[in-house]
N, C-alpha and C positions, 0 to 999 in steps of 0.2 A: 838808677831805675831804668828798666827797659820795658817798653810797652809796644807790643805788636798788635795792629788792628787790621782785620781783613773784612771786606764787605762781599759776601757771597749771595746777595739778593739784589733784585732790581726794582722793587716796589717803592722803596724809600731812599732818599738821598741822605748820606751821612757826612758829617764834617769831622774827619779824623783828628784834626787839631783840637777841636772842642772836646771830643771824647777823651783824648789823651789828657787834657787839662782836668776833666772830671775824674778820671781814674787817678791822676796824680793827687787830687784833692782827697779822694777816698783813702789812698795810701798814707797821706800825711795824717789824717784823722786816726787811722788805725796803727800808726807808727810802724809802717813797713815799707819805707821809701827805698830800701835797698833791694827790693824784690823785682822779679821779672814775671810778666804775664802776657798771654795772648788772648785777644778777644775777637770772636768771629760773629758777625751779624749775618743771619740767614733767614730762610723762609720756613713756613710750617712744614712743608713736605720733607725738607732736609732734617729738621729737628725731630720730626716724627720718626724717621728712620733711625736716627741716633738714639732716641728714647727707647725704641723697640729693641734695637741691637744691644745696647749696654744696660738698660734698666728693665727690659721686659714689658714695657708699657707701649701699647700700639696706638698712640695718640700724640698730637703735637703738645709741646709744653712751652713755657716762656723762657726758661733758662736751664742750662745743664752745665755743671762744672766738672772738670777732670783734673784732679789734684796730682801734682808730681811729688808731693810730700808724703804720700801714703805708700804702704806696701813695703816689701822687702828692700827695695832700693831707693826708698824715699829720701834718704839722707845723702845721696850722691852729690847733689848740687842744691843746697838749701836755699839758694837765691831764686831758683825757678819755682814759682808757685803752681803754675798749670794753665789750663785753658778755660775760658768762659764762652759758651755759645748761647746767643740770644736770638730768638725768633722775633723779628720786628712785626710780623703779622699778629702773633699772639699778644705781643706787647701793646699793640694798638687797641685790640679788643679789651685787654685787661685795664688799660688806662681809662677807657670809657666806663667800664663797670665800676672801677674804683674811684671815679670822680677825680682823676689826676690828669695832668697834661701828658702828652706823649713823652716829652722830655723828662718829666718827673718819674714816669714809669721806667724809662731807660736807666735813670739814676738808681732807682730802687733795685732793678735787676742786676746792675753792675755791683751794687753793694751786696746783694744777696749772693751772687756768684762768688765774689771775692771772699765773703765770710765763709762760704763752704770750703774754699781753698785754704783758708786759715784754720780749718778744723771744726768750725761751727756746724751744727746739724739740727734739723727739725723733724726728720723722718727716721723711723726705726731707732728711736732714742727715748730717753726719759722725758716726761712732761717738763721737768725742770730745765733740761738742756734745750728743749724746743722754746721755752719761754725766754731763756737766756739769749738765744739767737734772735728771737723777735725783738727783744729789748735793744740789742746791739744794732739791729737793722734800723729801728726807729730812731735811736740816738744818732747814728751816722747820717741817716736820711735828713733828719731835722737840721743837723749842722750843715749839710751840703745845701739845703734849700734856703738857708739864711743868706747865702751868697746868691744874688740874682744873676742868672746866666742862662744861656740857651745851649742845649746839648746837640740837638740835631736840627 
């Protein structure tokens, strides 16, 4: 398993070792420990630009995933899952609104992004597929939060 983590924001400190352990735990639960992923932590302005450029939405969002398993050449290297980009500014606001700790919100966003890389979807899909993704998020999140740890 290869996990690349990059911090491209300066508002919040991150502990890459703890994040790596969290991602490893998610991979174990999802039975995909032979995969590779990159995770980028950024700010609202950067994720807003990415959201606008790639998804046509001119606003910041909490997480965006870019799968390397989709499209014409998606099978070239099946071990490389793709990229997950998380805005820590939006994550902080979402945590407060959702009555979660900041660490729990980051866990949730990592789970959400990784599930997208594995082909789960909740947008532009059937209600059943959206419910399936929500159930899987909840299942993995609950398993992760049984283990007491600090992510950031």
